[in-house]
Structures are given as C-alpha cells and as structure tokens.
C-alpha positions in Angstrom: -27.9 34.6 -47.7 -27.6 33.3 -44.2 -24.7 31.3 -42.9 -24.8 29.3 -39.7 -22.6 26.9 -37.9 -23.6 24.3 -35.3 -21.3 24.2 -32.3 -22.0 22.0 -29.2 -25.6 21.4 -30.3 -26.3 25.1 -30.6 -26.7 27.0 -33.9 -24.8 30.2 -34.4 -25.3 32.7 -37.3 -22.1 33.9 -38.9 -22.1 37.6 -39.7 -20.4 37.2 -43.1 -21.3 40.7 -44.2 -19.3 42.4 -41.5 -15.8 40.9 -41.5 -13.3 42.1 -38.9 -9.9 42.4 -40.5 -7.0 41.5 -38.2 -4.0 41.7 -40.6 -1.9 44.8 -40.6 -1.1 46.2 -44.1 2.5 45.8 -45.2 3.4 48.8 -47.3 6.8 48.2 -48.8 7.1 51.9 -49.7 5.6 53.5 -46.7 4.9 53.1 -43.0 5.1 49.5 -41.9 5.1 47.4 -38.7 8.5 46.2 -37.5 10.2 44.5 -34.6 13.5 43.1 -33.3 15.7 45.6 -35.2 15.3 43.7 -38.5 14.9 46.8 -40.6 12.3 47.3 -43.3 10.6 44.9 -45.6 11.6 45.9 -49.2 10.3 45.5 -52.7 12.4 46.1 -55.9 11.5 46.0 -59.6 13.0 42.9 -61.3 15.6 43.9 -63.9 17.4 41.8 -66.5 18.6 42.5 -70.0 16.1 44.8 -71.6 13.4 43.9 -69.0 12.4 46.2 -66.2 9.5 45.2 -64.0 8.1 48.8 -63.6 5.6 50.3 -66.0 6.6 53.8 -64.7 10.1 53.1 -66.1 8.9 51.9 -69.4 8.4 48.2 -68.5 5.5 46.3 -70.0 4.4 44.9 -66.5 5.0 45.5 -62.9 7.1 42.7 -61.4 8.8 43.0 -58.1 11.2 41.0 -55.9 10.3 41.3 -52.2 12.4 40.8 -49.1 10.7 40.3 -45.8 11.1 38.5 -42.5 7.8 37.1 -41.4 8.5 37.3 -37.7 9.6 41.0 -37.9 7.4 42.5 -40.6 3.8 42.4 -39.8 1.0 39.8 -39.3 2.3 36.3 -39.5 1.4 32.8 -38.3 3.9 30.3 -37.0 3.9 26.7 -35.8 6.2 24.7 -33.6 8.8 24.7 -36.3 9.7 28.2 -35.2 11.5 26.8 -32.1 12.0 23.1 -32.9 15.2 21.5 -34.3 12.8 19.5 -36.4 11.7 21.5 -39.5 7.9 21.5 -39.1 6.5 23.7 -42.0 3.6 26.0 -41.0 2.3 25.5 -44.6 1.5 21.9 -43.7 -1.1 23.0 -41.1 -4.6 23.4 -42.4 -7.0 25.0 -39.9 -10.7 24.5 -40.4 -12.3 27.0 -42.8 -14.1 28.6 -39.8 -12.8 28.2 -36.3 -14.8 29.1 -33.2 -12.9 32.0 -31.5 -13.3 34.4 -28.6 -11.9 38.0 -28.6 -10.5 39.2 -25.3 -9.4 42.7 -24.4 -6.8 42.9 -21.6 -4.8 45.7 -19.9 -1.2 45.0 -19.3 0.2 44.9 -15.8 3.7 45.0 -14.4 5.1 41.6 -13.7 5.5 42.5 -10.0 1.9 43.6 -9.5 0.4 40.8 -11.6 1.2 38.0 -9.2 2.4 35.9 -12.1 5.9 34.9 -13.1 8.2 34.4 -16.1 10.3 31.4 -16.7 12.8 33.4 -18.7 14.7 36.6 -18.4 12.5 39.3 -16.8 12.3 42.4 -14.6 9.7 43.4 -12.0 8.6 46.4 -14.2 8.1 44.4 -17.3 4.6 44.7 -18.7 2.8 41.3 -19.0 -0.5 39.8 -20.0 -1.5 38.0 -16.8 -4.1 35.4 -15.8 -6.2 37.8 -13.8 -6.8 40.0 -16.8 -7.5 37.0 -19.1 -10.0 35.4 -16.6 -11.8 38.7 -16.2 -12.0 39.2 -20.0 -13.3 35.7 -20.6 -15.9 36.2 -17.9 -17.1 39.4 -19.7 -17.1 37.7 -23.1 -19.5 35.1 -21.7 -19.0 32.4 -24.4 -19.4 28.7 -24.6 -16.2 26.8 -23.8 -15.9 25.6 -27.4 -15.2 29.2 -28.6 -11.8 29.1 -26.8 -10.4 26.9 -29.5 -9.0 30.1 -30.9 -8.3 33.0 -28.6 -7.7 36.5 -29.9 -6.0 38.9 -27.5 -6.1 42.7 -27.9 -4.0 44.7 -25.4 -4.1 48.2 -23.9 -2.0 50.1 -21.3 1.8 50.4 -21.1 3.7 48.1 -23.4 0.6 47.4 -25.4 0.2 47.2 -29.2 -0.2 50.1 -31.7 -0.7 49.6 -35.4 2.2 50.1 -37.8 4.7 50.5 -34.9 8.4 49.8 -34.8 8.7 47.8 -31.5 12.5 47.4 -31.7 14.3 47.9 -28.4 11.0 48.9 -26.6 10.5 45.8 -24.5 6.8 45.4 -25.3 4.4 43.3 -23.1 4.5 39.5 -23.2 2.7 36.5 -21.8 3.4 35.4 -18.2 4.1 31.7 -17.6 0.7 31.3 -15.8 -1.1 33.0 -18.7 0.2 30.5 -21.2 -0.8 27.6 -18.9 -4.3 29.2 -18.6 -4.7 29.4 -22.3 -3.9 25.7 -22.7 -6.4 24.9 -19.9 -9.1 26.6 -21.9 -8.3 24.4 -24.9 -6.6 27.0 -27.0 -5.2 25.6 -30.3 -4.8 28.9 -32.2 -3.6 32.0 -30.4 -3.7 35.4 -31.9 -2.1 38.5 -30.3 -1.5 42.1 -31.3 2.1 42.1 -30.0 5.2 41.1 -32.0 5.8 38.0 -29.8 4.3 36.2 -26.8 7.8 36.2 -25.3 9.9 39.0 -24.0 11.8 40.9 -26.6 15.1 40.0 -25.0 14.3 36.6 -23.3 17.9 35.4 -23.0 17.4 33.0 -25.9 15.0 30.7 -24.0 11.6 31.5 -25.6 9.8 30.1 -22.5 6.2 31.1 -23.6 6.6 29.5 -27.0 8.0 26.3 -25.6 5.2 26.0 -23.0 2.5 26.7 -25.6 3.9 24.3 -28.2 4.7 21.7 -25.4 8.2 21.4 -26.8 10.6 19.1 -24.9 14.2 19.6 -25.9 14.8 15.9 -26.0 11.5 14.4 -27.1 10.4 17.2 -29.5 6.9 18.6 -29.7 3.8 16.7 -28.6 1.1 15.8 -31.1 -1.1 18.6 -29.7 1.8 21.0 -29.9 2.3 20.2 -33.6 -1.3 21.3 -34.4 -1.2 24.6 -32.6 -0.5 28.0 -34.2 0.4 31.4 -33.0 -0.5 34.5 -35.0 1.4 37.6 -33.9 1.4 41.3 -34.9 -2.4 41.5 -35.6 -4.3 44.7 -35.2 -7.8 44.4 -33.6 -10.0 47.4 -34.6 -11.3 49.3 -31.6 -15.0 48.9 -32.5 -14.7 45.1 -32.3 -16.2 44.0 -29.0 -15.3 41.1 -26.8 -17.2 37.9 -27.3 -17.9 35.0 -29.7 -16.6 34.9 -33.3 -15.7 32.6 -36.1 -12.2 32.9 -37.4 -10.9 32.4 -40.9 -7.1 31.8 -40.6 -5.3 31.6 -43.9 -1.6 31.8 -44.8 0.7 30.8 -47.7 1.8 27.2 -48.0 5.4 28.1 -47.2 7.7 25.2 -46.3 9.0 27.3 -43.5 8.4 27.9 -39.8 6.2 30.9 -40.4 4.2 32.7 -43.1 2.5 36.1 -43.6 -1.2 35.6 -42.8 -4.6 37.3 -43.0 -6.9 36.3 -40.2 -10.5 37.5 -40.4 -13.2 37.4 -37.6 -16.9 37.1 -38.2 -19.3 37.8 -35.3 -21.2 34.7 -34.0 -24.7 35.2 -32.8 -27.4 32.6 -31.7 -29.2 31.6 -34.8 -32.7 33.0 -35.2 -35.0 30.7 -37.2 -37.1 33.7 -38.2 -36.3 34.7 -41.8 
C-alpha cells in the first residue's frame, strides 16, 4: 500500500510504515515526566462494597481511577482556553487527519547572547529558543513553506529537554518573544515542543509567549486565527528523527477542558515516485 498527499501541487509519499512517536509514556507506577511541582500522576483501583478493581487482589476486572494534570504530567495539547477567560475547549478543535509539518532541531542559547528578548520575567542567563537557531534549522530542513503549518521543535544544550524528567524548579528553556513572532510569520498553526512550556517556568504570571502565539487580547479575547491554533508540549523527539518534512497525526481526547493528553505521530514525507 502506498499513501500520498498532494500539497501545493506537489505529490508527497507518506511513510506510513515508519511512524515517529512523539508522546512520552505516562507510567502511573514508575518513572514519569513532571513539571511545575505538581507531584505525580496517580492511579488507584476502584473500590466499593464487595468490588475491587484489581485482579491481583481478587477482583474480576482491573478498573482504576486516575488523577493527572495535563499541563504537568506528560505530552499534552492545549488551545487558547488555557489562558483565556472564555472557556474554549481543546476538545472542540479538530485538526486535519494529516497535517504538513516540519521538524527543527535547535540548540538553546542564553537570552543575553541570543540577541532576542522576553516580554515577561527573565534573566540574562536564561536559556531560550531564539530566532537565529530557528532560521538556521528551517534552512537546513529545506522544505516547502506549506510544511510550516505544524512546526515541531526538538532542543539540545543547557536547559533542553530530556525524556521522563522532572523539570520542577529547574528553569528550563523557553521561547523568546521574537521566536514566537517568527513562528507566526511562517504560518504555524500547530506548535509542538519537547519542553514543558513555551513560557518561562516562573514568568511572573504573564504567560507572554502563550498570549502572543494565541493572539489573545485581554479586552477583545482571542482572534479567530488564535482560536484555531494548538500548542503541544512535553513531547519527546527520538534522536534518529532527522530534520525535514513530515505529515503529523495530532489526536487528543474530546475533553471539554483547556488541555488534553495527546499522542502526536510523525510520518516522513518524500516526493512521490510514480514508479511502483
């Protein structure tokens, strides 16, 4: 079976047999990703009367109650409802089954050396994702502009991501103000990043990167474009995955909440070869 997608008048083959999993596993009984000092996600067997939801304890079935905070416990997707007074459920968003996407690998820089700035609380030695790194990565990726509809960012260097890590009180890297503006200039509608947030861990309560990305005005609310955008945080990009063009499957639960655990998957995009 061969699957192809036409984009901008060009046919691309979708490498459906080699998916690139971006979601981190959330093990309720073992090591798990965490952030913001929110503690562990937990699962407990349901109990009531003579019923216990654990076969190991004599129950007929396994049935567990789970407690998790999407923003602090692993890979999740959020919409403008995360920062808006208006409750805009992420579950109402329905991205296309396959989104054109580009994977970029960037090295963090100190805010001082980056030449960029932050609109919120910051320090010169903060590690940031800056425009210079993003521009260089996109140049290396060498993709058609349409692939920037979804941008996947993998970090390296100080303050960068590591799988199954607890980021609490570590001040991980975040997006500079200019980096957010650059992403929007490229036409980014779906941003995926391997860090727990695009904002500073302690941003003084201003969330400047989120507000800029979702185009949220405190008085007027989000723009129509901002309402359609998503941010997926806490992904894990496998080291073998190379920069370049992909198609993205972005799926999450239809929660009537601002965020939901999600499972994004990338499929490599290659120019379609008519030869069978």
